[in-house]
N, C-alpha and C positions, 0 to 999 in steps of 0.2 A: 087403666087403673080406675076402679070404681069410686073409691072414697079416700078422702084425706082425713086427718084428725079433725073431727067436727068441733068447732068452737075453740080449738086450740091453736096457738101460734107455733109455727115451726121455724127454727133458726138452724141453718146449716152453713158451715164454713170449712174450708180445707186449708191446711198449713203444710208448707214444705220447709225442710231444714236445709239451710244453705250455709256456706262458709262464714257468712256474716250474721247468722242467726236464723230465726224463723220468719217466713213471709206468708201472709194469709190472703184469702179471697173468699167472699161469700159465694156459696154454691146453691144454685136453684135445683132442687130435686123434684119439682112439681110435675115433671113429665117422666119420671122414672117408672118403668114398667117391669124391669127385671133387674136383678142385682148388678149385672154388668154395667147398667146405666150409671150407677154410682161412680165407678172407676172412670168411665168416660167423662163424667161431669168434672171430677177432680182433675183429670188430665187436661181438659179444656180450660178450666178456670185458672189453673196454676201453670200451664204450659210446660209440663214435665217432659224431659227428654232423655232420661237415663235411669240410673239407679237411685235417684233421690228418695229420701224417706218422706212420705206424705201421710198426714192424718186427716181424716174426715171426722168432724165433730158435729153431731146433730142433737138438738134438744127440742123436745115437744113439751112446751110449757111446764106444767108441774107434774107431768105424767112419767116420762122416761127420757133417757139419752142413749146415744150409740156412739161408739168410736170404731173407726175402720182404719187399719194401717195398710198402706200400699208401699211397696219397695221393689223397684225394678220389675223383673219377670216373676217374682214370687206371687203365690196366691194371696189375695187379700186376707187379712186377719181381722176379726170383728169381735167386739164386746158390746153387749146389750145390758143396760141396767135393770131391765125387767123382762123376763122371758114371756110375760103375758102381754107385751106391747102389741103383738100380732092380733089380739082380740079386739083392739080398739080401732084399727085402721089398716089400710093396705101398706102404708109406709112402714109401720111396725112389723107387718108380716114379712116384708122384704128384708128388713134388718134381722128378723128372727131367722129367716132362711140363710142369710149370709153368716150368721153366728152359729148355725147348725142346730137350732132349737125350734120346737113347735110349742105354741101355747097349750096349756092344759085346759081343754074345754070341759073336762069333767068337773074340775074344781077351780073355777076361774078366780075365786077369792082367796087364793093361798098366800097373798101378800107379795111383797117385792122379792123377786128371785133373780139375781144377776145370772147371766149366761154367756157362753161364748169362750173366747180366748182370754183367760185371766192373766196370761203371761205377756199380753200385748205390749205393755209399756215397761216391763221389768228391766230391759237393758237401758232404758232411759231414766230410771230412778224411781219408778212407781211399782212396788212389788204387787204380786197378785193379792196378798192379804190386804194391802192398803187400798187397792182398787175396789175390792169387794166391800171393805169397810166404808169407803167414801160413798159408794153407790147405795148403801143401806142405811146411811146416817139419818136418823129420825129428824124430820123437820127440814132437811136440806132439799132444796129444789134442784132439778137437773142443771139449771144455769149455774147455781152455786157450786155444784160438784165439778162441772167442767171448768169453772174459773179456778178452783183449787188445783185441778190437774194441769191446766195451762200455766199456772204460777210455778208449779213443780218442774215443768218442762221448759220454762222460760219463754213462753209465747203469750203470756197474759196481756201484754200491751197490744199485741196484734189482735187478740180476741176482743178486747174492749173496743178497739178502733172499729171493728166490723159490726159490733152490736149496735 
């Protein structure tokens, strides 16, 4: 991987839903070269062993955030708060690939455009419309948006502990 978000701080953590609630761990994505490396890192840091539901949450300072849902043998499902994240760094490019989008290099200044699986959290209580609205809320930083989502899904305390 050639570049990381220049001058931006990256925070990534994964959360697994257990019978007693959510448990989280900070995840280092610094060596990720392909999208499968994300799942490997989540597996390693959370010690997944079955059909558990796990969420990878990544925020790049005030630029963008990503959510990836892992569950058993199902293909990972991804949401990216801004389809243009791939223009800024390789990590954004990998998340764009996982979300099934490519940045628009012809008109890079089109504004924030969420992309990926909008249904990602619908069975957990965050509708596609809410997810889009939260990610496009003017003045909200990615950290703020992930905090709201974590609150809605009942893992805000774990998120705060890891930050």
